N, C-alpha and C positions, 0 to 999 in steps of 0.2 A: 381390208382388215388390218394390214400393217400400219396404215395411218391411224386407225382407231386405237390400236395398241400403243402406238407412239404417243398419241394424245393422252391416253390413260397413264402411261408411264411418266409423262411430263407433269400431269396433274398431281400424281402421287409424290413426285419429287418436290413440287412446290409446297405440298402439304407438309412433307418432312422438313423442308427448310423453315416453314413457318413454325413448326413445332419446336425446332431447335432455337429459333429466335425468341420464342416465348420463354423457354427454359433459361435462356441466357439473361433475359430481363429479370426473371425471378431472383429475389435476394438469396445469395448463397447461404446454405445452412451451416450452422456452427458445428465443427467436427466434434465427435463424441469422445475422443481420446486425446490426451496430451495437448490440450488447447494451450496452456501456458507451460513454458519450460525455460530452462536457462539458455538452451540453444536458440529458442525462439526470441528470447530477450536480446541476445547478442546480435542476431540477424536484424532485429528491429532497429537497433542502434546503428549497425553498419549500413542499413539502408537509408539513414537520415544523417549524413555526416555534417551538413551545414546546420542542421538543428542542434547538433552537439556543440558546434562552435558558438552559435548564438546563445545557447544555454550557459556555457562556461563564461562567455563575455558578461552576461548579466549577473552571473554569480560573482565575478570579480568586481563588478560595479557596486554590488551591495556588501560584499564581505572581504574585499581585498585588504582593508586596513586591519580587520580582525584576524585574517589568515596569516599575514606576514608582519603584523605589529606585535607589540608587547604590552597592550593595555590590559588592565585588570578589571574584571567585572565585580559586582557587589558581593559575590559569594566567595571570592578568591582569598581574601585576607583571613576569613574564618577557617578556610581550608588549610592554609599554611600554619596557622597558630594552633588550632585544636581540631585536627582532622577526625579523630575518633568520635568526638562529640557531634560533629556535623554528619558523619556517616550514620551515627546512631539515630539522629533526628530524621533521617530519610525513612527509617523503618516506621516511625510514627506518622510520617506522611504517606504511608502505604506504598513506598517505592523500594521494597526489599530487593526486587530484581535489579534495580539500578546499582545497588551495592554489590550484588553478586556478579554483575557484568563487569564492574570495575576490576574485580579480582581476577576474573577469567581472562580479560584482555590485557592484564598487566598495567592498568591505568590507576591502580589504587593510590600510588604516590603521584601527586599532581605535577604536571609539567605544562606551563602556560602556553608555550609555543605549540606543543603537540595537540593540546586540547583545542586551541583556536583553529588549527589547520584541519583537524578531524571533524570539527563542527561543520565547516563549509562543505567538505567532501561528502560526509554522510547526508547532509541536506540535499545535495545534488543527486546522489544515488537514490534517495527516497523519492525525489521528484520524477526521476526517470522511471522508477518502478510504477508509480501511479500513472504516468503517461502510457506505459505499456499495458497496464491493467485496463484503462479506459479504451485504448485503441483496440484491444482484443475483444472487449465486450461490444463495441460498436460495429465490429466486423469491417472496419475501414482502416486496416493496418497500412495500406498504401497511401491513404489520404490524411489520416490522423497524425500529423507531425508532432514529435515530442515537444517542440518549442511552444506549441499551443498551450501546453500545460506547464512545462518547466519554467518558462520565463515569468509568467505571473506568480508562480509558486515561490521561486527563490527570491523574487523582488517584492513579495507581499510584506507589508508592515505588520500583518497579523502575527507572524512568527517572531517578531522582534523581541518580545518579552521572553518567550521560551528559550530561544537560542542565545539571548543576551546573557544568560547564566553560562559562562564559559565552562564551568565545572561539569555541567550536564548537557551541554549543547550537542555533542556527538551522539550521546545515548538517545536523545530525543529524536535525532535524525534516524537512528537505527530503529526506534520504536515506530516511527511513521512508515518506514520501509517494511517492517514486520506486518503492519496492518494491511498494506497493499498485498503482500505475499499471502496473508490469510484469506483475503478476498479472492485472489487467483485460485487458491486451493478450493475455496468454496465453489467457484464456478466449475472447476475441473470435476469436483465430486458430483455436482448437480447434473452435468451433462453426461458424465461417464457412469453415474450411479454406483460409485465405489465408496462404501462407507468408511474405509480406512483413510481415504483422502479427506473426508469430512473431519475425521479425528485429528489429522494433521493441521487442518485449518483451525480447529478449536484450540489446539496446543499453541499454535503460532499467535493467535489472538491473545491467549492467556499470557504468553511471554511479553507481548506488547503492553498489556495492562499492568504487569508488574514493574515495568520501567517507568511508566508515567500514566497516572490515572486518567488524564485527559484523552488518552487513546480510546477510552470507552465511547466518548462522543465522536471521535474521528471514525471509529468502526461503524457506528450507526449512520453517520453521514455518508461514509463510503458505500454502504449497502444501498442507500437511497440513490446515490449517483450512478452506481452500476445498474440498478433497476431501471432508471430512466433511459440510460444509454442503450441497454440491452433490448428493451421492449418498445422503444420509441418507433412508431410507424412500422411495427412488425406484425405481419399477419400470419406468421407461421406458428405462433404460440397462442393458444386460447387462454381464456380467463383462468381456467383451472391450473394451467401450468404456471401462470404468474403468481397465483395464490400459493402454490406449492413452493415456489422459489422463496417467497417471503417467509413461509414457515420454516424452511430449511435454514435460511439465514438467521432467523430468530432463535431457532434451536441451538445453532452453533454459538451464538452470542450468549445465550442463557447458561449453557454448560461451561463456556470459557470464563464467564464472570463468576459463576458459582465456585468453580475450581480456584479462581483467583482469591475470592473471599476466604475460602478455607485455608489456602496456603498463607495468606496475609495474616490471618488470626494466629496461625502456628508460628510465624516469624515474630510477631509482636510478643507472643508468650515467651519465646526463646530469648528475646532481648529485654524482656520485662518492661515494655513500654505500652502506652495506650495511644489510640488514634488522636492526632493533633486536631484541635478545634478548627483549624483552617480547612482541613479535609472534610470534617463532619458537616460544616456549614455548606460547603459546595455540594456534597452528596445529597 
């Protein structure tokens, strides 16, 4: 009897060990609360020191002359001669938030050295935020190194036109970072089911849109990127959950864009300007 009990105990222990191994193989579920946070972002960067070094190296390769040089971009001369007219034209370009941010940050009076340095720094910060966003969505924080995203991002010629305007380069970097933060809040609200976090996501996207209208396209592209990374080879979420995610993201976008259009119309009425044809044709 003792031997039979011993065999039964051994068999149950083997079954328990097999059960544990199966659960370990299963993809870990995404936590329902506080998925993205400032503390998590700092820990993510601290866990990848060499990625930070590599990212900064490529940033210097692409923007060292702009950061520490004194070259002028094509918009700078107009800024120095008729700043009020240039700022007024931004409202017609539906960038009233850009003008407001200049006043809030104390950058209303142009400084070429400060603008060039902040452009590169804000671009790097935006790249790191996007890397953290994708790493969290993929559930591979230990394997998704920041350099996989930041190096192609800061070295990409696609951004050459936008950040080539030194006068608005830093604010464009801030806008890119705001879109990443909006998507983080979107994911936090979706998993935690907290409506007020979705409101914060909507307001953050609205702020990004007011800085630069191209952030509308960046937001839509970011949602597609997050969707692919989040649900790629994922058996934990059924089709209904995926559809719900798309509708939540679409709802946040619609409310943010509608809020932006209302605020933009009020800003243009206050400054007595109309939408520039350059923006109308693109829209």
